[in-house]
Each structure stands twice: as structure tokens, then as C-alpha cells.
C-alpha positions, 0 to 999 in steps of 0.5 A: 775619581780623586786618588783612585782609578777604576778597574774592572774584572769578571765581578765588576768595577772596583776602585784601586789607589791611583798610584798603585802598580797593582790592579783590580785582582790584587785589590780584591785579595787585599779586601778578601784575605786579612788573615796572617798579617804577613804579606808577600812583601815580607818575603823578598825572595818570593817576589824575586822568584815571581820576577824570575818566572815572568822574565823567563816566560817573556823570553820564551814567548819572544823566542817563539814569536808570541811577544813583540820585541819592544814589549819583551824588553820592557817586561825584562827591564821591569823584572830586573827592577823587581829583582833589584828590590824595587816595587816590593811594597806593591805586593800587599797580598796576604801570604795565606789566601784562597784561590791556589795562589791566583792572587799572588800570580795576578799581583805580579802580573799587574805590577809588571804590566803597569810598570811597563805601561809607565815605561810606554808613557801610558796610564796605569790600567790601560791594559789594551797596550800591556795586559796582565793576562794577555802579555805578562801571563802569556802561555802560563797559568797560576798553576805553573807560574806560582809553584815555580816562583815558590821554588825559586824563592825557596832556593834563594832562602835555603842558600841564606839559611845554609850560610847562617848554619855554617857560621854557627857550626864554626862558632861551636867548633871554635868553642870546642877548640877553646875547651879541649883541655877541660875535663868533665863528666859525661851523662846519660839519663841525666846520671853520671856516666864517664869523663869527657872534655867540654871541648868534645861536647861542643865539637859534637854540637858542631858536628850534628849541625854540620850534617844538616847543611848537606841535608838541606842542600840535597832536599832543596835540590828537588826544587829545580824541577818545575812545571812551567808549560803545564798551564792549568792541569799539565796538558799545556793548553794555550802554551805553544809546542816546545814552551816547557823545555825552552822556558825551563832552559831560560829560567836556568840561565836567568837564575843560575840554578840547574832548572829542568822541566818535569818529565810528566807535567800532569803529575808535577802540577799537583805534586808537593812532595819536594816541599814535604821533604824539604820541610822535614829537613827544617824540622830535623834542624829544629829538633837538633837545635832545640836539643842543643839549647836544652843542653846549654840551659842544663850545663849553665844551671845554677849558679849554686844548685845546678850543674854550673859547668858553663856560663852563658852571657847575661842578657837581661835581669831574670826576675821581677821579684828575685834579685840577682837572677839571670835566665838563659833567655837566648836558648829559651827563645831559640827553643820556642822558634824550634817548636814553631818550626816543628808545628809548621812542618805538620801544617806542610804535611796536612797541606800537601795531603789535601791535594785533590785531582789535578791541583793542590789548592793549599800551596799558599799556606804550605809555602808560607809555613816553609818560608816562615820556618826559614825566616825564623831559623835564620834569625834564631841561628844568628841570635844564638851565635851572636848573643850566646855561643861566642860569649860562653865561658867554662867553669873549669874547677867545677867540671874537674871537681865533679869528675873527682867525686863521681862514681862514674869513673868506676866504669873504667875498672870493669876490664880489670876487676869485672862488672860485678865487683865494680858494681859493688864498689859503686854501691858502697861508694854511694852508701858510705860517701867514700871515694871509688879510689879509696875503696879499691885500695882498701880492698886490695883489688889493685895497686895504687900505681895501677889504679892511678893509671886506670883512673887518670881522667885523660886516660878515659877520653879515648879507646885504649888497649887493656 
């Protein structure tokens, strides 16, 4: 046998690496699904979710008298080891695979069973003493254990994402405070509008991202409803009476999340609505984040032929042919992450729609798309904050000059000389190059004292009575 051991299943005998904790069904998945290159081991939160589910199932089976005490304690010990980060390399299944998640569920069952066998002093593969199916998967099916593990994984990942989002909101807010006294032109349709402060612009970035914290948390809250005890299609075949509610209670105690059993397990088993609505929150965050990056690129454009209102930290030379060029590479890479997230949301939509009858077999690609999105967004938020936002500086004189020479300030004259005359002043200013200020005085529309009061840029930053 050399460095391999032989295990058998429905399809026959297969060689498995002798030191592997996984078994024959995992090996078949390794051989069959060389798809994304992203393995289950790439997502530790998902692996911990599987361990949470298997521990809760073992506890429930033990409390209902279905599992021997000694075996129960060894299963729990093994699950704790996996939750602590051990054996994660033993989860080599591709995240995208056929079989509605059976490969991933069996990967967990086999790793836990073989580690338990090791604790019992037995050889790997001696499943008569601890079976992946009869003991670790007792009272379960892939169709309830797998989606529940996904949800436990996503709850963990959401907490990490929210923490990173809070940090970048704080970074934008710090810049808003730093730039609060810098007057600049606001723009609509990329045309001059009315004055504002650079601080207000950055505070708005903070505010729009902060909204998404509650949205993400609220949508992730749907993941606490699980279908454990549904077994194959929601009827609970092979699960004892009371298993569903007790397993949900045990899972809540183990994870600290307010897990509850779905009221209708037949409905809950094929339902993927919670994934769709959570994915939409990730897409919303990506859309906002990409818009902010677009703004940062525009505001820093130049340095001579652009807006040049802010400076982004220089991260690398920008050209192989143009000396001195520095590109906004950090906002650019975050834009691209956002495009990927938006595309993955469409994958989630198609996968959710593809459910048929009592099961949705597309949950592997669905879960992978969401987990990949969270992973990408976490990295993008950290990168944008650390390598861009905290190092942004303002070109105060450039901002002020644009305000002084803009016809946008004519908007402030509307309440005093009317829209029609304000339009005429704006048009003449554009045609002659004369300032709005000089034209109003030339035509005797307002006194210099009144005009100075109206056109004081700081006067136009907030509502006031005429």
C-alpha cells in the first residue's frame, strides 16, 4: 500500500493518502472538481461553521440517547480543535463542485471521524468504530448540515467585514475633520455648482459607507434561521422527534448567535432568499465604494491639467514611457474589486433562481460567490484605508482659486436679483471672462457691501434666511 490506504464507497475502492484525515468521498471530489482553485481550506470561517454544526448535531444526538458518551466527547474535542484552526489543510475540496455540497459535508464527516479514530487508538479508515455517515452525520443530511454551515461561516465573515468597514468610515471622518476649513467648488454633472468644503465632501464619504453597516448586519441576521433536522427534503426522515428545535438551541449555545429552527423545514431546505438579500447588501457597498474611488481619482487628477484638489499617496511609478507619472493605483484596484463583487451578485441571483423542487443544488457556487465577495471587500477596504485615505493631503490654494473664478457662485444671487438676471450674468461672465463680482457691480445690481456679504463663500455653505 506504500503511502496510501484503501477505502471503499458505493463506486468501489479508491486509494487515499495514508496520513490524510479525509477519506474516499473527499478524494473523489479532489479528483472530480478541479475548477476554481479556491479550496474549502481558503475559507476558515466556513470550516469553523462545519465544526459548529457537527458539534451541535453530536450534542443533540447524545442528549436524545442516540450517541455513546465516549464517542460524543471525542467528537466535541475534535470539533474544538478544528474551530481553533487545526486540520484546516485537510479540507482540500474545491469550493465549486457538483452534488449540492455533499463533497464538503463528507469532507467534514471524514476528517472528524478519522481524528476521533486516532483519539481511540485506531487506524484511519476503521469506520466500524466511528463512521463518517453513521456517527458524524447522524440525524443529518448534506441538505441541512451544509447550508447551516454556510450560514455560520457567513455570520463570522460578516463580523470581520463590518469591523473593517467601521475603520474606513473612521478614516474618512478624520479627513473630513482635517479638511473642514478648506473651501472648494461642488459639482453636478461634472460642472461647477456651488461652494462647499472639502471636509463636507469627505464626511459624506464616511456617512454613505456608515449606512451600510446596519444594512449588512440586518441582512446577515437572516442567517440565524436554519433547517437542521430537515434531513433530505424537510420532512425530517431519520431524525428523532424534537431534533430540529434542540439542535438549533445547541447551535445557538455553541456559536453565540441567536440561531432558531425554521418554522417550515420543507420551505427552508430549498430556500436561498437570505443569501440573495445579503449579497445585495454587498453589491450596494461595492457600488458606493466604487463611486468614492471614482471621485478620489477625479479630485486628484492632474497635476497640471486636472482638478488637482487633493493628493493621493504615491505608491509606484505610473508609466514605463512617461517619466514622472504617478497613477491612482489604489482607487483603481478597489474599483476592480467592486466590479467583481457586482458580477458575483449576479451569480448569486442565477444560482438562487436555479433551485428546483425540494432542493437548490447550486449552493456551492452561490456560497463561493458570497464568501469571495466578503474576502475581496475586506482586503479592498484595508488597502484603501491604509495605502490611500490616511495619506491624502489637500491643495488648499487650488480649491480656493477655483471658487474665486467660478461662475457657480452666481447661484447665490438668485434670491436677490432673480433667476433671469443671474443667468444673464453667468452667460456674460463666460463670454467675456469677467468675474461675476465685477459684472454685478458694473450693472449696479447690488452694492459692494451687499455683494461681499452674499458672495462670501463661507456664507454659502449652509442654509440661511434672505
